[in-house]
Every structure is written in structure tokens, then in C-alpha cells.
N, C-alpha and C positions, 0 to 999 in steps of 0.2 A: 670541298667538292660539292657541286650542285647536281641535283637530280631533275630529270624532266618532269614537268607538271603531270599529275595523274590524268589519265584519259577519262573524260566525262562522256558517257553515252546517254542518249535520249531514246525514248520509246519510238519505234517506227510509226506508230499510229497516233501518238500524242507527242509531238516534237518538243513541247514545253516541259515534259515530265522527265526528270533524271532517273535513270534506273541502272541497277547493277545486275539485273537478271537477263537471261537469254532463252530463246526457244531452243529446246534440246533437239529439234528436228532441223530447222533451217539456220539456227545460230544467230538470228537477228535479235537485237535488244528489244525488250518489251516490258511494260509495267505490269503490276499485279492485276490490273483490270483486264489486260489483254492476254493473259496466260491462263490456260486451263490445265489442271492437274490430270495427268494420264497415268497409265500403269508404270511407266518409267519416265520420270522427268515431267516437264510442262511444255505444252505446245501453244503457239500463238494462234489467234483466231483464224488467220489466213491458212495456216497448215491444217487446222481442224476442218475448215471448210473444204480444202483441197482433198483431204482424206475421206470425206463423206461420199458414199456412193451416189450415183446420179439418181434423179427423182424416179426414173423408170425402175432402176434396180431396187430402190427403197420400197417402192410399191410392190415389186415382185416378192421381196422378202416378207413384207407385211402380209401380203395375200397368202403366202405359203404357211404363215404361222397361225392363220385363222382356221382351225380345223372345223369349227362349228358355225361358220359365218351364216349359212343359209338358215340353220336352226334358230340361231339367235335373232336373225332378221325376221323370220316368220313369227316367233313369239312376240317380238317387239311390235310388229304390225298388228297382231291380234289384240295385244293389250291396248295399243293406242286407239284402235277402232272401238274397243269396248268402252274406254273412257269417253270417247266422243259420243258413242251411242246412248250412254246413260244421261247425257246432258240435254237431251231434247226437252224443250220447255213445255210442250203440249202433251198431256197424258190422254190415254184412251183414244189415240188419233184414228179417226175414221171408224170408230166403234170396234177396233181390233184389240184394244188393250195395250197398244204400243205407243211410244212417244214418236214425235215427228222424225227424229233421226233414225230410229229403228225401222220405221215404216219406209224410209227411203231405200233401204238395202235388203229387206227381208225378201224371201222367195215364196212365190205362189204362182199357180198357172195363169190366173187373170193378168198378172203383170207381164208374163212372157207373151201372152196373146196380144198385149198392148205394145209389143216391140221392145220391152225393157230387158233385153238379153243379158245386160251386165249383171243382173241379179243372180245369174247362175254362178258368177264368180264372187260377187260382193257378199252374198249370204254366207259364204264359207268363213267369213271373218266376223260375223255377228253372233254374239253370245247373250243369253238371257240369265244374268246373275253370276255372282262370284264363283259358286260351285261349278257351274257349267264351264266357264272359261278356265277355272283352276284345274279341273280334272283333265281337260283337253291339253292344256299347256304342259302339265306334268308328264303325261304320256308322250307328248311330242318331244319334250326334252330328253326323255329316256331313249326313245327310238332314234332321235337325231344323233345322240352320242354313239349309238351302235351303227347306224346306217351311213351317215354322211361321210365319216372318215373312210369307210370301207368302199363305198360306191362312188364317191366324189360328189361335188356340189351339183353338177348338172343333172345327173341321174336321180339324185335324191330329190331335187326340186321338181323334176319331171314326174316322179311318183306322187309327190304331194299334190301338185296342181291337177294332174290327171285324175287322181282319186277324189279330189274336191269336186271336180266337174261330174265325175261318176256319181258321187253322192247327191248332187243336185238333180241329176237325171232320175236317179232312183226315187228321190222324194217326190218329184213331179209325177212319176208313173204310179206310185202307190198311194200318195195322199196329195193330189194335185191342188186342192183348195186350202190345204193347211198352210199356215204361216211358218216357214222353216228357216232355221239359221244355225250356224255352228260349224266348227272345224272337225266335227266327229267323222264325217265322211272321209276327209283327208287322213285323219289319224287312223281310222280303220284300214284304209288302204296301205298305210305304212306298216301296220301290224301284220296284215295278211301277206304283204310283199316280203317282209322279214321272215315270216314263218315258212313261206314257199322257198325262199332262197336258202334258208338253213336246212330244210328238208332235202333239197336237191344236192346239197353239199354233204349229206350224210349225217346231219346232226338231228338227234331226237328232240323235236321241238318241245315235247312235254317235259323234258328235263331242263328246259330253260324257262325263264320267266315269261317269255313271249306266249307260249302255249296256254298257260294258266290265265294270263291277262286277256288273251283273245277270247277264250271260252267264257270267262267271267263277264266280259263286256257284251258278248252275244246274249248271254242269259239276261242281263240287265235290259238289253235292247227290247227283248220280247216280253219281259215280265213287268216292266215299269211303264205305266200309261204315260202318254204325252211325248214319248221319244219317237223320233222319225225313223221307223224301221227301214223305209226305203232309202233314206240318206245313208244309214250305216251299212246296209247290205250293198247298195250301189257302189260306195267307196271301197268296201271290202272286195267285191268282185273285180273291180278295176285293178286294185293293188295286187291281187293274186295273179291276174293275167300278166301284168307287167313283170312280176316276180318270176314267172315261167320263162321270160325272155332273157333274164340276166344270169350270166354264168359266173 
């Protein structure tokens, strides 16, 4: 008695490769290189690709999973600008004590009178030393963890940048000729906005870390020389006003 010859199957993607395995989804023969282990069985590359969500859906899922996207981006930008700012080759540029990079983005009234309005924004990303940027970014991270998921990215970013500009305006009003920089105005705005929002929602701010942090930073603002009082107060006032509009 003779038996029929055994059926020899070849991988659908590699016709020269003999295989005894099959995709558990479509049933087609596939070699080891063309099969991907899944929860149940193995799927061929075509089935893996077909089951993958569209690019728009993947972007939507990724976007939804990034709860602190704006906070992380702001910290990243501040750090990158700081690293760039300390690489200026020329020291004591223009008799200011700044290097050439710092001099390009620092804020002072003479620059604004010269039409360099971008400094109202750029100065908010300039920091003088590791302690300066470290303290601001630490508080920004803590406030971002609290505010961004609760308010959403758009409103969180709006508070940050509005407070940043408010801090620049305050610095120009109270110390127009001083060379000013730092994210402190924006950070103060986030602090006061958080305090106002919590108060309006019936939370005792002093029983949270926000109240103590805000008071401590205000004391430091007025007690330590060289700190931009106008920058801190300007950002704080803008943040508080925005906080009054948020329910």
C-alpha cells in the first residue's frame, strides 16, 4: 500500500523556505522569521500590520497617555536653553557680566525700546546658574503634576505663558534697567493660580503644600537681594487673575 507524498509548504513571504508553521489568525504558512508570538499563538507580519490601528488612532492613543506633556516640554525647553546659554564664548559681554548667548535673550527696558519685544518671552527661559534653574524646574514639575491633568494642556499652558509675560511686564515696571531672566514669573503664576482655584473649590490652601510654598517664596522674593520682585509679583498677579476665571 502506497501513501501520498507529504505536503510540503513554503513560507508565503519566503517561497524558498520550507515550514511547518502557520499563522494562527489567517492560517497561511510562515517561517520563524515571519511569525510574531502573541497572547494566543503566532501571527504573521501581514496580520500584525493589519491589526495595528491607523496612524491617526495611534497618535490619539499616545496623546491621551501623555498626562504631563506640556510640563515635560517646558522643563525640556528650559534645560536646553540653559545649556545653550552657558556656552557663550565671550564673558562680561558689553560690560554686563553676561556672555554673548545670555545677552541675546535677557530682558531690560533699553532692549524693548530698541524694538526687541521677543525678549519679553525669551527671558522667561534664561537662568543664571544651576540653583536658579533647579529650583524653578522643581516647583514647575510639582505644579505641573497637580495642574496639567486637572485643567488640561491648553489651560495649563495658557496660565504658564500668560504669567511669564506678566512677570516680564512686572520686571520692566519695577526695575526697568535691571537685566532680568528666569521662569520664576511663570512659576509664581502657576502657584497663585493653584492657590486661588483650590480656595474657590473650598480647600484650605494652608493645609496643602501650595500655601506654604507660596508664602516661603514670597518671603525669599522680598528678603534676598538681587531677585526680581517685579517679575515674581507680576507673574503671581496674572496667575491669580486667571485662577479666578477657572471653575
